[in-house]
ROKETI-195255 format. One record per residue (C-alpha): residue in three letters; x, y, z. Coordinates in steps of 0.25 Angstrom, whole numbers. Layout:
// ROKETI-195255
PT,resn,u,v,w
PT,Ala,X,Y,Z $
...
This chain:
// ROKETI-195255
PT,resn,u,v,w
PT,Met,270,75,100 $
PT,Glu,260,64,102 $
PT,Lys,253,58,90 $
PT,Lys,241,50,91 $
PT,Met,236,35,82 $
PT,Leu,225,34,80 $
PT,Ile,224,17,75 $
PT,Phe,211,10,67 $
PT,Ser,214,-4,60 $
PT,Asp,202,-13,57 $
PT,Ile,192,-1,54 $
PT,His,185,-10,41 $
PT,Tyr,178,4,36 $
PT,Pro,166,4,34 $
PT,Ile,166,-5,47 $
PT,Gly,174,4,54 $
PT,Thr,170,19,48 $
PT,Leu,177,31,47 $
PT,Ser,169,36,55 $
PT,Thr,175,31,68 $
PT,Ile,187,34,62 $
PT,Lys,183,47,62 $
PT,Lys,178,49,76 $
PT,Ala,193,42,83 $
PT,Ile,201,50,74 $
PT,Ala,191,62,80 $
PT,Lys,194,59,94 $
PT,Glu,207,54,94 $
PT,Lys,214,65,83 $
PT,Pro,225,55,79 $
PT,Ser,237,62,71 $
PT,Thr,238,48,63 $
PT,Leu,229,36,59 $
PT,Val,230,22,58 $
PT,Leu,222,12,52 $
PT,Leu,228,-2,54 $
PT,Gly,221,-8,43 $
PT,Asp,208,-16,38 $
PT,Asn,203,-3,36 $
PT,Ile,193,-6,26 $
PT,Glu,182,-18,26 $
PT,Leu,185,-19,11 $
PT,Ser,173,-32,11 $
PT,Met,164,-21,13 $
PT,Phe,167,-14,0 $
PT,Asn,164,-17,-14 $
PT,Asp,177,-7,-20 $
PT,His,189,-11,-9 $
PT,Phe,193,4,-18 $
PT,Lys,181,10,-12 $
PT,Ala,182,7,3 $
PT,Tyr,198,12,3 $
PT,Arg,195,24,-5 $
PT,Glu,182,26,7 $
PT,Phe,190,24,17 $
PT,Phe,202,30,15 $
PT,Ser,196,41,10 $
PT,Gly,187,44,21 $
PT,Leu,197,42,32 $
PT,Asp,207,51,26 $
PT,Glu,196,63,29 $
PT,Ile,196,60,43 $
PT,Phe,211,58,47 $
PT,Pro,222,61,35 $
PT,Ile,226,45,31 $
PT,Lys,240,51,27 $
PT,Arg,241,53,44 $
PT,Ser,237,40,45 $
PT,Ile,244,23,45 $
PT,Ile,237,14,34 $
PT,Met,238,0,36 $
PT,Leu,229,-10,28 $
PT,Gly,224,-23,34 $
PT,Asp,221,-37,27 $
PT,Asn,207,-30,26 $
PT,Asp,212,-18,17 $
PT,Tyr,224,-26,11 $
PT,Gln,217,-38,3 $
PT,Tyr,212,-27,-8 $
PT,Ala,224,-21,-8 $
PT,Ser,228,-28,-21 $
PT,Asp,219,-16,-27 $
PT,Phe,230,-6,-28 $
PT,Arg,217,4,-28 $
PT,Val,213,-1,-13 $
PT,Ser,231,0,-9 $
PT,Glu,230,13,-14 $
PT,Val,221,21,-7 $
PT,Val,230,19,7 $
PT,Lys,241,26,0 $
PT,Ser,233,35,-8 $
PT,Tyr,233,43,6 $
PT,Ser,246,42,9 $
PT,Pro,245,36,23 $
PT,Ile,257,36,30 $
PT,Asn,260,22,27 $
PT,Ser,259,21,13 $
PT,Arg,273,15,10 $
PT,Gly,275,-2,7 $
PT,Asp,268,-11,17 $
PT,Tyr,266,-1,26 $
PT,Phe,251,-2,25 $
PT,Lys,253,-17,31 $
PT,Phe,261,-13,42 $
PT,Phe,268,1,49 $
PT,Lys,277,4,57 $
PT,Ile,280,18,63 $
PT,Gly,289,21,76 $
PT,Asp,285,9,86 $
PT,Met,270,7,80 $
PT,Asn,267,-4,70 $
PT,Phe,255,-4,63 $
PT,Phe,251,-16,58 $
PT,His,236,-22,55 $
PT,Gly,236,-36,59 $
PT,Asn,233,-45,45 $
PT,Leu,245,-55,48 $
PT,Glu,237,-66,39 $
PT,Lys,241,-68,26 $
PT,Ser,228,-75,21 $
PT,Glu,213,-73,23 $
PT,Ile,212,-87,28 $
PT,Ile,223,-86,40 $
PT,Glu,216,-73,42 $
PT,Lys,201,-82,45 $
PT,Ile,212,-89,54 $
PT,Gly,216,-78,60 $
PT,Tyr,202,-75,63 $
PT,Phe,198,-87,68 $
PT,Tyr,211,-87,79 $
PT,Val,207,-71,83 $
PT,Lys,194,-78,88 $
PT,Thr,198,-93,94 $
PT,Ala,211,-82,101 $
PT,Asn,200,-73,104 $
PT,Lys,192,-84,116 $
PT,Ile,205,-84,121 $
PT,Asn,208,-69,123 $
PT,Tyr,203,-59,113 $
PT,Arg,219,-54,113 $
PT,Ile,227,-67,107 $
PT,Ala,225,-64,93 $
PT,Pro,227,-49,94 $
PT,Ala,242,-53,102 $
PT,Met,246,-65,91 $
PT,Leu,244,-55,80 $
PT,Ala,252,-45,87 $
PT,Phe,261,-54,90 $
PT,Leu,262,-59,76 $
PT,Ser,261,-43,70 $
PT,Arg,274,-40,76 $
PT,Leu,282,-54,71 $
PT,Tyr,279,-50,60 $
PT,Phe,282,-38,58 $
PT,Gly,294,-37,67 $
PT,Val,287,-28,77 $
PT,Lys,294,-26,91 $
PT,Gln,289,-29,102 $
PT,Ser,290,-14,106 $
PT,Asp,283,-8,95 $
PT,Tyr,268,-6,94 $
PT,Met,261,-15,84 $
PT,Phe,244,-9,80 $
PT,Leu,237,-19,75 $
PT,Gly,221,-21,70 $
PT,His,216,-34,61 $
PT,Leu,212,-40,73 $
PT,His,199,-31,77 $
PT,Tyr,207,-29,90 $
PT,Leu,207,-16,100 $
PT,Gly,219,-19,108 $
PT,Ile,234,-17,116 $
PT,Ser,241,-27,120 $
PT,Lys,256,-22,122 $
PT,Asn,261,-16,111 $
PT,Asn,250,-22,103 $
PT,Val,239,-14,96 $
PT,Phe,227,-19,90 $
PT,Cys,218,-6,84 $
PT,Gly,205,-12,87 $
PT,Thr,195,-9,73 $
PT,Leu,184,-3,68 $
PT,Asn,175,-16,64 $
PT,His,165,-18,72 $
PT,Lys,158,-31,63 $
PT,Phe,171,-37,67 $
PT,Met,175,-37,82 $
PT,Pro,184,-52,86 $
PT,Phe,190,-43,99 $
PT,Pro,183,-35,111 $
PT,Asn,180,-20,112 $
PT,Ser,190,-17,98 $
PT,Leu,183,-8,89 $
PT,Gly,192,4,92 $
PT,Tyr,206,10,87 $
PT,Val,220,13,95 $
PT,Thr,225,28,97 $
PT,Leu,239,30,100 $
PT,Leu,248,40,105 $
PT,His,263,42,99 $
PT,Asn,274,49,97 $
PT,Asp,283,48,84 $
PT,Phe,277,36,81 $
PT,Lys,280,29,96 $
PT,Val,270,26,104 $
PT,Val,267,32,117 $
PT,Ser,267,24,128 $
PT,Ala,252,20,131 $
PT,Ser,246,29,119 $
PT,Ile,241,19,114 $
PT,Lys,225,15,116 $
PT,Thr,210,8,111 $
PT,Lys,200,14,107 $
PT,His,187,8,106 $
PT,Leu,176,12,101 $
PT,Gln,162,10,103 $
């Protein structure tokens, strides 16, 4: 029996709103929800623990987090040294809460990773200027490079699927799927405000079942 995943990346709550997520869930009726990281824009909160509680408690009222795959991006876990905030997500018992699975998660032929390979803020800033420069030539260059490096870093086969975020890009190239953003304030790529849906069977991707959905 086919199941349906609804995949969001780079929500950057409260820029990306819970009401937007709720509308998408009502429309798509997924069996599993996936958040690929950078879920919260912590720079907009003085109390980061409160930010985590507010977002995840609100999300759990919309869709049960116990049926969700929750990844953490650099914008999330740069504050994870605070034990309280890193434990908030685990308190809702997501299926991938064991070990380091908040960073990289594999199930079947699907591999989920936020996409932040940078090891420091300085390197991330360099990467930002690289993306701006590459986009002047072809906006597909930066996503292709990130997918290549991510596969190399985690040893992901070319035949497997990679689901990535981080770049605020919405698009598919072969088995590399970039899952867009809800952050309308930072859009380095065209037509990337949106999300991805995926039909799967026993956590195997069904051919031609990945769809990008653009938000107006």
